[in-house]
DSSP file (Angstrom, degrees, kcal/mol; ACC not computed):
  #  RESIDUE AA STRUCTURE BP1 BP2  ACC     N-H-->O    O-->H-N    N-H-->O    O-->H-N    TCO  KAPPA ALPHA  PHI   PSI    X-CA   Y-CA   Z-CA
    1    1 A M    >         0   0    0      0, 0.0     3,-1.1     0, 0.0     4,-0.4   0.000 360.0 360.0 360.0  62.0    0.0    0.0    0.0
    2    2 A A  G >   +     0   0    0      1,-0.2     3,-1.0     2,-0.2     4,-0.3   0.746 360.0  71.2 -69.2 -23.8    2.6    2.5   -1.2
    3    3 A W  G >  S+     0   0    0      1,-0.3     3,-0.8     2,-0.2    -1,-0.2   0.725  87.3  64.8 -68.7 -19.7   -0.2    5.0   -2.2
    4    4 A L  G X  S+     0   0    0     -3,-1.1     3,-0.6     1,-0.2    -1,-0.3   0.797  94.0  60.6 -70.3 -27.5   -0.9    5.6    1.5
    5    5 A G  G <  S+     0   0    0     -3,-1.0     3,-0.3    -4,-0.4    -1,-0.2   0.617  93.2  66.8 -73.9 -11.1    2.5    7.1    1.9
    6    6 A L  G X>  +     0   0    0     -3,-0.8     4,-1.2    -4,-0.3     3,-1.0  -0.253  59.2 138.6-101.7  44.9    1.7    9.8   -0.6
    7    7 A Y  H <>  +     0   0    0     -3,-0.6     4,-2.2     1,-0.3    -1,-0.2   0.792  62.9  64.8 -63.1 -29.1   -1.0   11.5    1.5
    8    8 A N  H 3> S+     0   0    0     -3,-0.3     4,-1.9     1,-0.2    -1,-0.3   0.862 101.6  50.1 -64.6 -32.8    0.2   15.0    0.5
    9    9 A Y  H <> S+     0   0    0     -3,-1.0     4,-2.4     2,-0.2    -1,-0.2   0.845 107.9  53.2 -72.3 -32.2   -0.9   14.3   -3.0
   10   10 A W  H  X S+     0   0    0     -4,-1.2     4,-2.5     2,-0.2    -2,-0.2   0.881 108.0  50.9 -67.1 -36.9   -4.3   13.1   -1.8
   11   11 A V  H  X S+     0   0    0     -4,-2.2     4,-2.8     2,-0.2     5,-0.2   0.908 109.5  51.0 -64.1 -41.5   -4.6   16.4    0.1
   12   12 A V  H  X S+     0   0    0     -4,-1.9     4,-2.6     2,-0.2    -2,-0.2   0.934 111.4  47.1 -60.3 -47.1   -3.7   18.2   -3.1
   13   13 A I  H  X S+     0   0    0     -4,-2.4     4,-2.4     2,-0.2     5,-0.2   0.914 113.3  48.6 -62.9 -43.0   -6.4   16.3   -5.1
   14   14 A F  H  X S+     0   0    0     -4,-2.5     4,-2.5     2,-0.2    -2,-0.2   0.946 114.5  44.2 -62.8 -48.9   -9.0   16.9   -2.4
   15   15 A L  H  X S+     0   0    0     -4,-2.8     4,-2.5     1,-0.2     5,-0.2   0.892 113.7  51.4 -64.0 -38.9   -8.3   20.6   -2.1
   16   16 A M  H  X S+     0   0    0     -4,-2.6     4,-2.4    -5,-0.2    -1,-0.2   0.930 113.4  43.2 -65.0 -44.9   -8.2   21.0   -5.9
   17   17 A M  H  X S+     0   0    0     -4,-2.4     4,-2.5    -5,-0.2    -2,-0.2   0.866 113.1  52.4 -70.2 -35.4  -11.5   19.2   -6.4
   18   18 A A  H  X S+     0   0    0     -4,-2.5     4,-2.1    -5,-0.2    -2,-0.2   0.918 112.7  45.2 -65.7 -42.3  -13.2   21.1   -3.5
   19   19 A G  H  X S+     0   0    0     -4,-2.5     4,-2.1     2,-0.2    -2,-0.2   0.915 113.9  48.7 -65.8 -43.1  -12.1   24.4   -4.9
   20   20 A F  H  X S+     0   0    0     -4,-2.4     4,-2.3    -5,-0.2    -2,-0.2   0.905 111.1  50.8 -62.7 -42.2  -13.1   23.5   -8.4
   21   21 A Y  H  X S+     0   0    0     -4,-2.5     4,-2.7     1,-0.2     5,-0.3   0.902 109.4  50.8 -61.6 -42.5  -16.5   22.3   -7.1
   22   22 A A  H  X S+     0   0    0     -4,-2.1     4,-1.5     1,-0.2    -1,-0.2   0.891 111.5  47.4 -64.8 -39.3  -17.0   25.6   -5.3
   23   23 A V  H  < S+     0   0    0     -4,-2.1    -1,-0.2     1,-0.2    -2,-0.2   0.901 117.5  42.1 -68.4 -40.0  -16.3   27.6   -8.4
   24   24 A I  H  < S+     0   0    0     -4,-2.3    -2,-0.2    -5,-0.2    -1,-0.2   0.905 123.1  32.6 -74.7 -42.5  -18.5   25.6  -10.6
   25   25 A T  H  < S+     0   0    0     -4,-2.7     2,-0.3    -5,-0.2    -3,-0.2   0.715  97.5  85.8 -95.8 -21.8  -21.6   25.1   -8.3
   26   26 A R     <  -     0   0    0     -4,-1.5     9,-0.0    -5,-0.3    -4,-0.0  -0.601  47.7-168.9 -88.4 141.7  -21.8   28.3   -6.2
   27   27 A G        +     0   0    0     -2,-0.3    80,-2.8    80,-0.0     2,-0.4   0.598  62.5  97.6 -97.8 -16.2  -23.6   31.4   -7.4
   28   28 A N  B  >  -A  106   0A   0     78,-0.2     4,-1.7     1,-0.1    78,-0.2  -0.613  68.7-145.5 -76.5 127.7  -22.3   33.6   -4.6
   29   29 A L  H  > S+     0   0    0     76,-2.3     4,-1.8    -2,-0.4    -1,-0.1   0.843  97.9  53.7 -66.1 -34.2  -19.3   35.6   -5.8
   30   30 A V  H  > S+     0   0    0      1,-0.2     4,-2.1     2,-0.2    -1,-0.2   0.908 108.2  50.5 -66.2 -40.6  -17.5   35.5   -2.4
   31   31 A K  H  > S+     0   0    0      1,-0.2     4,-2.2     2,-0.2    -1,-0.2   0.847 107.2  54.6 -65.9 -33.1  -17.8   31.7   -2.4
   32   32 A K  H  X S+     0   0    0     -4,-1.7     4,-2.3     2,-0.2    -1,-0.2   0.899 107.6  49.6 -65.5 -39.8  -16.3   31.5   -5.9
   33   33 A I  H  X S+     0   0    0     -4,-1.8     4,-2.1     2,-0.2    -2,-0.2   0.896 109.8  51.0 -65.8 -39.6  -13.3   33.5   -4.7
   34   34 A V  H  X S+     0   0    0     -4,-2.1     4,-2.1     2,-0.2    -2,-0.2   0.904 109.5  51.3 -62.8 -40.4  -12.9   31.2   -1.7
   35   35 A G  H  X S+     0   0    0     -4,-2.2     4,-2.3     2,-0.2    -2,-0.2   0.899 108.6  50.7 -62.7 -41.6  -13.0   28.2   -4.1
   36   36 A L  H  X S+     0   0    0     -4,-2.3     4,-2.5     1,-0.2    -1,-0.2   0.879 109.1  51.8 -63.5 -37.3  -10.3   29.8   -6.3
   37   37 A N  H  X S+     0   0    0     -4,-2.1     4,-2.4     2,-0.2    -2,-0.2   0.882 108.5  50.8 -67.2 -37.5   -8.2   30.3   -3.2
   38   38 A L  H  X S+     0   0    0     -4,-2.1     4,-2.0     2,-0.2    -2,-0.2   0.929 111.4  48.1 -62.3 -44.8   -8.6   26.6   -2.3
   39   39 A F  H  X S+     0   0    0     -4,-2.3     4,-1.6     1,-0.2    -2,-0.2   0.918 112.0  49.6 -60.9 -44.2   -7.6   25.6   -5.8
   40   40 A Q  H  X S+     0   0    0     -4,-2.5     4,-2.0     1,-0.2    -1,-0.2   0.892 108.5  52.9 -63.7 -40.7   -4.6   28.0   -5.6
   41   41 A T  H  X S+     0   0    0     -4,-2.4     4,-2.4     1,-0.2    -1,-0.2   0.876 105.2  55.1 -62.9 -38.0   -3.5   26.5   -2.2
   42   42 A S  H  X S+     0   0    0     -4,-2.0     4,-2.1     1,-0.2    -1,-0.2   0.886 106.7  50.6 -64.0 -37.1   -3.6   23.0   -3.7
   43   43 A V  H  X S+     0   0    0     -4,-1.6     4,-2.4     2,-0.2    -1,-0.2   0.900 109.0  51.9 -66.8 -39.4   -1.2   24.1   -6.4
   44   44 A F  H  X S+     0   0    0     -4,-2.0     4,-2.4     1,-0.2     5,-0.2   0.936 110.6  47.6 -60.1 -46.4    1.1   25.6   -3.8
   45   45 A I  H  X S+     0   0    0     -4,-2.4     4,-2.5     1,-0.2    -1,-0.2   0.887 110.3  53.5 -63.4 -38.7    1.1   22.3   -1.8
   46   46 A L  H  X S+     0   0    0     -4,-2.1     4,-2.3     2,-0.2    -1,-0.2   0.945 110.8  44.9 -61.5 -49.0    1.7   20.3   -5.0
   47   47 A Y  H  X S+     0   0    0     -4,-2.4     4,-1.4     1,-0.2    -2,-0.2   0.911 115.0  47.4 -64.3 -42.4    4.8   22.4   -6.0
   48   48 A I  H  X S+     0   0    0     -4,-2.4     4,-0.6    -5,-0.2    -1,-0.2   0.893 111.7  51.6 -66.2 -38.5    6.2   22.3   -2.5
   49   49 A S  H >< S+     0   0    0     -4,-2.5     3,-0.7    -5,-0.2    -2,-0.2   0.898 111.0  47.3 -64.2 -40.3    5.6   18.6   -2.2
   50   50 A M  H 3< S+     0   0    0     -4,-2.3    -1,-0.2     1,-0.2    -2,-0.2   0.772 107.4  57.0 -73.4 -24.3    7.4   17.9   -5.5
   51   51 A S  H 3< S+     0   0    0     -4,-1.4    19,-0.4    -5,-0.2     2,-0.3   0.580  78.9 109.8 -86.1  -7.4   10.4   20.0   -4.6
   52   52 A K    <<  -     0   0    0     -3,-0.7     2,-0.5    -4,-0.6    -3,-0.0  -0.524  54.8-156.7 -71.8 128.6   11.3   18.2   -1.4
   53   53 A V    >   -     0   0    0     -2,-0.3     3,-2.0     3,-0.0     2,-0.3  -0.930  21.7-119.6-107.5 124.2   14.5   16.2   -1.7
   54   54 A Q  T 3  S+     0   0    0     -2,-0.5     3,-0.1     1,-0.3    -2,-0.0  -0.461  98.4   2.4 -65.1 120.7   14.8   13.3    0.7
   55   55 A G  T 3  S+     0   0    0     -2,-0.3    12,-0.3     1,-0.3    -1,-0.3   0.468 100.1 139.9  82.6   1.9   17.9   13.9    2.8
   56   56 A G    <   -     0   0    0     -3,-2.0    -1,-0.3    12,-0.1    12,-0.3  -0.440  33.1-162.5 -79.5 153.1   18.6   17.2    1.2
   57   57 A T  B     -b   68   0B   0     10,-1.5    12,-2.9     1,-0.1    -1,-0.0  -0.709  37.9 -64.4-124.4 176.9   19.7   20.3    3.1
   58   58 A A        -     0   0    0     -2,-0.2     2,-3.0    10,-0.2    -1,-0.1  -0.309  60.5-101.3 -61.4 147.5   19.8   24.0    2.5
   59   59 A P  S    S+     0   0    0      0, 0.0     2,-0.6     0, 0.0    -1,-0.1  -0.291  74.7 135.0 -76.1  62.7   22.1   24.9   -0.4
   60   60 A I        -     0   0    0     -2,-3.0     2,-0.2     2,-0.0     5,-0.1  -0.957  60.4-120.9-109.0 117.1   25.0   26.1    1.7
   61   61 A V        +     0   0    0     -2,-0.6     2,-0.3     3,-0.1     5,-0.1  -0.383  51.1 146.7 -66.6 123.7   28.2   24.6    0.4
   62   62 A D    >   -     0   0    0      3,-0.3     3,-1.0    -2,-0.2    -2,-0.0  -0.977  54.6-127.0-154.7 145.3   29.9   22.5    3.0
   63   63 A N  T 3  S+     0   0    0     -2,-0.3    -2,-0.0     1,-0.2    -1,-0.0   0.709 106.5  66.3 -67.4 -19.1   32.1   19.4    2.8
   64   64 A E  T 3  S+     0   0    0      2,-0.0     2,-0.3    -3,-0.0    -1,-0.2   0.763  97.2  59.4 -74.3 -26.3   29.8   17.7    5.3
   65   65 A F    <   +     0   0    0     -3,-1.0    -3,-0.3    -5,-0.1     3,-0.1  -0.819  46.1 171.7-111.2 145.0   26.7   17.6    2.9
   66   66 A A        +     0   0    0     -2,-0.3     2,-0.5     1,-0.2    -1,-0.1   0.615  67.3  60.6-119.0 -24.7   26.4   16.0   -0.5
   67   67 A I        -     0   0    0    -12,-0.3   -10,-1.5   -14,-0.0     2,-0.3  -0.926  63.8-173.9-113.7 127.7   22.6   16.4   -1.3
   68   68 A Y  B     -b   57   0B   0     -2,-0.5     2,-0.3   -12,-0.3   -10,-0.2  -0.900  20.3-128.4-120.6 148.3   21.1   19.9   -1.5
   69   69 A S        -     0   0    0    -12,-2.9   -17,-0.1    -2,-0.3   -18,-0.0  -0.716  27.4-117.6 -90.9 145.3   17.5   21.0   -2.0
   70   70 A N        -     0   0    0    -19,-0.4     4,-0.4    -2,-0.3   -12,-0.0  -0.727  20.3-163.2 -82.1 121.6   16.7   23.5   -4.7
   71   71 A P  S  > S+     0   0    0      0, 0.0     4,-2.1     0, 0.0     3,-0.2   0.605  70.6  88.4 -80.8 -10.1   15.3   26.7   -3.2
   72   72 A L  H  > S+     0   0    0      1,-0.2     4,-2.5     2,-0.2     5,-0.2   0.898  84.0  50.9 -60.0 -45.5   13.8   28.0   -6.4
   73   73 A P  H  > S+     0   0    0      0, 0.0     4,-2.1     0, 0.0    -1,-0.2   0.894 111.1  50.1 -60.0 -36.7   10.4   26.3   -6.1
   74   74 A H  H  > S+     0   0    0     -4,-0.4     4,-2.1    -3,-0.2    -2,-0.2   0.899 110.9  48.6 -67.5 -39.4   10.0   27.7   -2.6
   75   75 A V  H  X S+     0   0    0     -4,-2.1     4,-2.0     2,-0.2    -1,-0.2   0.907 111.1  50.5 -65.9 -41.4   10.9   31.2   -3.8
   76   76 A L  H  X S+     0   0    0     -4,-2.5     4,-2.3     1,-0.2    -2,-0.2   0.879 109.8  50.4 -64.7 -37.3    8.4   30.9   -6.7
   77   77 A I  H  X S+     0   0    0     -4,-2.1     4,-2.4     2,-0.2    -1,-0.2   0.887 107.3  53.7 -69.3 -38.2    5.6   29.8   -4.3
   78   78 A L  H  X S+     0   0    0     -4,-2.1     4,-1.8     2,-0.2    -2,-0.2   0.917 110.8  47.0 -60.5 -41.5    6.3   32.7   -2.0
   79   79 A T  H  X S+     0   0    0     -4,-2.0     4,-2.3     1,-0.2    -2,-0.2   0.907 111.1  51.5 -64.7 -41.3    6.0   35.0   -5.0
   80   80 A A  H  X S+     0   0    0     -4,-2.3     4,-2.6     1,-0.2    -2,-0.2   0.853 106.6  54.4 -65.1 -34.5    2.8   33.3   -6.0
   81   81 A I  H  X S+     0   0    0     -4,-2.4     4,-2.4     2,-0.2    -1,-0.2   0.922 108.8  47.9 -64.9 -43.4    1.4   33.7   -2.5
   82   82 A V  H  X S+     0   0    0     -4,-1.8     4,-2.1     2,-0.2    -2,-0.2   0.924 113.8  46.6 -63.1 -44.1    1.9   37.4   -2.6
   83   83 A V  H  X S+     0   0    0     -4,-2.3     4,-2.5     1,-0.2    -2,-0.2   0.892 111.5  52.9 -64.3 -38.9    0.3   37.6   -6.1
   84   84 A G  H  X S+     0   0    0     -4,-2.6     4,-2.4     2,-0.2    -2,-0.2   0.885 108.0  49.6 -64.4 -39.8   -2.6   35.5   -4.8
   85   85 A V  H  X S+     0   0    0     -4,-2.4     4,-2.3     2,-0.2    -1,-0.2   0.919 112.7  47.5 -65.4 -42.4   -3.2   37.7   -1.9
   86   86 A A  H  X S+     0   0    0     -4,-2.1     4,-2.2     2,-0.2    -2,-0.2   0.902 112.7  49.0 -64.8 -40.5   -3.2   40.8   -4.1
   87   87 A T  H  X S+     0   0    0     -4,-2.5     4,-2.6     2,-0.2    -2,-0.2   0.893 110.9  50.2 -66.1 -40.2   -5.6   39.1   -6.6
   88   88 A T  H  X S+     0   0    0     -4,-2.4     4,-2.6     2,-0.2     5,-0.2   0.908 109.8  50.7 -64.2 -41.9   -7.9   38.0   -3.8
   89   89 A A  H  X S+     0   0    0     -4,-2.3     4,-2.1     2,-0.2    -2,-0.2   0.911 111.8  47.6 -62.1 -42.3   -8.0   41.6   -2.5
   90   90 A L  H  X S+     0   0    0     -4,-2.2     4,-2.3     2,-0.2    -2,-0.2   0.921 111.8  50.3 -64.3 -43.9   -8.8   42.9   -5.9
   91   91 A G  H  X S+     0   0    0     -4,-2.6     4,-2.0     1,-0.2    -2,-0.2   0.908 111.6  47.3 -61.0 -43.0  -11.5   40.3   -6.4
   92   92 A L  H  X S+     0   0    0     -4,-2.6     4,-2.1     2,-0.2    -1,-0.2   0.866 109.9  53.5 -68.2 -35.1  -13.1   41.1   -3.1
   93   93 A A  H  X S+     0   0    0     -4,-2.1     4,-2.0    -5,-0.2    -2,-0.2   0.903 109.3  49.1 -64.2 -39.9  -13.0   44.8   -3.9
   94   94 A L  H  X S+     0   0    0     -4,-2.3     4,-2.5     2,-0.2    -2,-0.2   0.880 108.5  53.2 -65.5 -37.4  -14.8   44.1   -7.2
   95   95 A V  H  X S+     0   0    0     -4,-2.0     4,-2.5     2,-0.2    -2,-0.2   0.893 107.6  51.7 -64.1 -39.0  -17.4   42.1   -5.3
   96   96 A V  H  X S+     0   0    0     -4,-2.1     4,-2.1     2,-0.2    -2,-0.2   0.920 111.1  47.1 -62.8 -43.1  -18.0   45.0   -3.0
   97   97 A R  H  X S+     0   0    0     -4,-2.0     4,-2.1     2,-0.2    -2,-0.2   0.890 111.6  50.7 -65.9 -39.3  -18.5   47.3   -6.0
   98   98 A I  H  X>S+     0   0    0     -4,-2.5     4,-3.1     2,-0.2     5,-0.5   0.911 109.4  51.6 -63.0 -41.6  -20.8   44.8   -7.6
   99   99 A R  H  X5S+     0   0    0     -4,-2.5     4,-1.7     1,-0.2    -2,-0.2   0.883 110.2  49.0 -62.2 -39.6  -22.8   44.7   -4.3
  100  100 A E  H  <5S+     0   0    0     -4,-2.1    -1,-0.2     2,-0.2    -2,-0.2   0.880 117.6  40.9 -67.3 -37.3  -23.1   48.4   -4.3
  101  101 A S  H  <5S+     0   0    0     -4,-2.1    -2,-0.2    -5,-0.1    -3,-0.2   0.909 131.4  21.1 -78.3 -43.4  -24.2   48.6   -7.9
  102  102 A Y  H  <5S-     0   0    0     -4,-3.1    -3,-0.2     2,-0.3    -2,-0.2   0.627  92.8-126.9-104.3 -16.9  -26.6   45.6   -8.0
  103  103 A G  S  <<S+     0   0    0     -4,-1.7     2,-0.3    -5,-0.5    -4,-0.2   0.581  82.2  65.8  80.7   8.6  -27.5   45.1   -4.3
  104  104 A T        -     0   0    0     -6,-0.4    -2,-0.3     2,-0.0    -1,-0.2  -0.979  60.8-151.6-153.8 161.6  -26.5   41.4   -4.4
  105  105 A V        +     0   0    0     -2,-0.3   -76,-2.3    -3,-0.1     2,-0.5   0.202  63.4 114.6-119.0  11.5  -23.6   39.1   -4.9
  106  106 A E  B  >  -A   28   0A   0    -78,-0.2     4,-2.0     1,-0.1   -78,-0.2  -0.731  61.8-143.8 -85.7 128.0  -25.5   36.2   -6.3
  107  107 A E  H  > S+     0   0    0    -80,-2.8     4,-2.3    -2,-0.5     5,-0.2   0.880  96.6  51.3 -61.2 -42.9  -24.6   35.6  -10.0
  108  108 A D  H  > S+     0   0    0      1,-0.2     4,-2.2     2,-0.2    -1,-0.2   0.904 110.8  48.4 -63.6 -41.8  -28.1   34.6  -11.2
  109  109 A E  H  > S+     0   0    0      2,-0.2     4,-2.7     1,-0.2    -1,-0.2   0.871 110.1  52.2 -67.1 -36.5  -29.6   37.8   -9.7
  110  110 A I  H  X S+     0   0    0     -4,-2.0     4,-2.4     2,-0.2    -2,-0.2   0.926 110.4  47.8 -65.2 -44.4  -26.9   39.9  -11.3
  111  111 A H  H  X S+     0   0    0     -4,-2.3     4,-1.9     2,-0.2    -2,-0.2   0.903 113.0  49.1 -62.1 -40.8  -27.6   38.4  -14.7
  112  112 A H  H  X S+     0   0    0     -4,-2.2     4,-1.2     1,-0.2    -2,-0.2   0.927 113.7  45.1 -64.9 -44.5  -31.3   38.9  -14.3
  113  113 A L  H  X S+     0   0    0     -4,-2.7     4,-0.5     1,-0.2    -2,-0.2   0.854 111.4  53.9 -67.7 -34.2  -30.9   42.5  -13.2
  114  114 A D  H >< S+     0   0    0     -4,-2.4     3,-0.6     1,-0.2    -1,-0.2   0.852 107.3  50.2 -69.8 -34.8  -28.4   43.2  -16.0
  115  115 A K  H 3< S+     0   0    0     -4,-1.9    -1,-0.2     1,-0.2    -2,-0.2   0.784 103.0  60.7 -72.9 -26.9  -30.9   41.9  -18.7
  116  116 A S  H 3<        0   0    0     -4,-1.2    -1,-0.2     1,-0.3    -2,-0.2   0.643 360.0 360.0 -78.0 -13.2  -33.7   44.1  -17.4
  117  117 A F    <<        0   0    0     -3,-0.6    -1,-0.3    -4,-0.5    -2,-0.1   0.469 360.0 360.0 -83.3 360.0  -31.7   47.3  -18.1
């Protein structure tokens, strides 16, 4: 049962599908943003899981160590987290403006109100 040892990939699959489900099935715009954040978090976990080197250490040159971990995936994920926070803030700001304009954050009601104008 080697697949049980890969629990981090099962967590990635669960989070990815939960986020995708929330984006597809929910009509509330805030819930869609939460679903996108879940999906994004699953991608972060996937990249960090794949970049782990068994027995690897920080890339500080020393005669004592022979296996080093690559820091680039971790740096890229940190950058992606910052971009994700900014994108989430922008999305929530847009939801606030939509709420002020239409009086709702439900997608179906917004489409209905938009067609009546």
